[in-house]
N, C-alpha and C positions, 0 to 999 in steps of 0.2 A: 504494502500500500504505500503510495501516497504521505510522507509524512502529514502534509496538512488535514487529506485525510482519515490519518489512522488517528488524528488526534482527536475526530469530529465525530465517530464511528464506534462508540462504547458499545458496552452489552447495554445498557442502559438506554444506548438515543433507539439500538434497530429494533426494542421492547418500546419504546413509547412512539417509536413510526410505525410499529405495527397496530399498536392500541386504537390511531388513527386512522388509521385504516381499518380498521374493524369494527366503532363509530360510521365513519363516513359511509360506509358500506352497509349497511344497517342502517342509518337512520335513511336510507335508499328503499328503504324497503329490497331490498336483495340479502340471501343466507349470506352474512362470512365467513367464507372457512379457513380459517385462524391456522390450520398448516401453509394452507394457498398462499396467503400473503406473508409468511413469517420467509419461505421460501424464496418469495418474491424478492420484500429486503432484503433478506438476505444475496439473492444474488449481482440485487444492483446497485447495493455499496463492493459485490466483487469487480462487477464490470468498469465502474467510474475510480473507483481503488485503481485500474489499471491506465486509465486516461494521466495525463496531464496534464496540470493547474484545475483538479477535480474539487467540486465543492459538493456542501450534504445537497443544493437543489440538484445535481449530478444526478446525484444515485433515489432521487424519494426521484425522480419527472421516469427516467427508465424501471423502477418498482411502480408505479401508477403505471402507469404504462402495458407494463404483464401480467396486470392486473384488469387490465381493464381500462383504463381508466384516459381521459381524458387533462393530459398535466402541463401547463405552462410555466415557466420562470416570468413573474414580474415585478419591477421596483416601482417602493409608490409609498408614500407618507398617509398614515395609523387611519387617513379619513378619506380614502382613496378604497385602500382596502376593507376596511369594516364594510365598506359601501358593495364591492364585489360581492362580499357577504351575506350580506342586505336582501341582494342580488338573485338571490342561491345558488350563489359558486361554495364552496370549498375552500377555505380560505390557513394552508398549516406555516408555521411563521417557528423559525428558531434562531436565538442569539448565545450565542457560551457563554456559560456561565446564567444564562437566564430561562434558559429549557426553550423545551416544546411549546406553542399553542395551533388549539385548532380555533379559525374561528366559521357562524355557518349562522346561514339563517334558521331562524324557525317558527316563520307564519305569524304576517302584524308586527310590531314594534319593538317587539324581543327579540334578542338573538341570545347564540348559546355561543358560551365562553369554553375552553375544555382547554384541559393545565392535566395533560397523564399524571403526574406524582404528583395534584397540590392535593390539599384537605378536604374542597369542593371540586374533581376533575370536570364534574360537569354544570353551570350555573351559566341561568337563562338573568339576562341582564338589558340592558336597553343599551340601543347604538353610545348615549354616552357614558354608560359607566363604564363598557371596553372598554374606549377610546383613556379613563381616567385608570383603571386595570393594570391597563398594556402598559401605560405612561411611569408610572407605578413601579413599571416589574425591571423596565429598562425599555421597553421598545420605544425611538425615539428619533424622525431623522425619515430618510431614507431607507427601505426597511425591505431587501429584500424577501420575494417569499417565493412558492408553488400552490398555483392554485389550478380545482381542479374543477371540470366542469360535470352537473349533478345528472343531467338529460343524456351524456355521453357517456353511463357507464354502464358495463358491460358491455357493448357496444365491437370489440374488441370479435377480429374472426378466432381465438382460442376459448371461446367461453360459451360463443355459440356454437362451435364442432359437436362440445361435450351438456349442454342443455341443463349444464348449471343450476339458470338463471328461470329455470320456470315455476311454473306458478304451480300448484297442485293440481287441478282443472284439468288443466293442459295437458299437464302428462298422462292425468287419466282420461281423457280423451284421445291421446296419440296412443293409446295400447286398448283403447277400441275400436278405433278404425282395422277396417279390416283392411288387410294386405291384396297382392293381386292374386299372389299367387296359392290365396287363402278364397278367393272369388273362386278361381282354375277347377283346385280341386273339387267345390261344391260342385 
């Protein structure tokens, strides 16, 4: 691993990122396969470590892509990032020494602020309260984050081939449909 990435990808970082991906997945109504998430996060961090000048954003984006998410690295001020989360995006932010945070909309005027190792890991707050909390924790100025688009979750071909995200009713209907060979025999 490169020195910059090796310092930032400790085992606790990997566990925290897995927890955030589980939260994003479950909030979208999709089953969170913990082993697949962990495998993708591990592979993403290993892949990004081989690249020169790799940062946490790179391995997070690689992990998100392998899970079927559409993820982008965005730099912006705190109000802009809160606006993205209010619009339905999931915003993952990290600062060394400050830890990981996940922002996502919760419907209406409230939003979710998630912190994997916090006293209250999931808090429902207003945007102004989130801004105050993040500034107090040291998240100020131009911040780099990974933004995940919710409507694209599961759109990756890898997941569609295995039917991981079909509803129980859809699976039942597909099992009850007659196949051509069954009709030919009758």
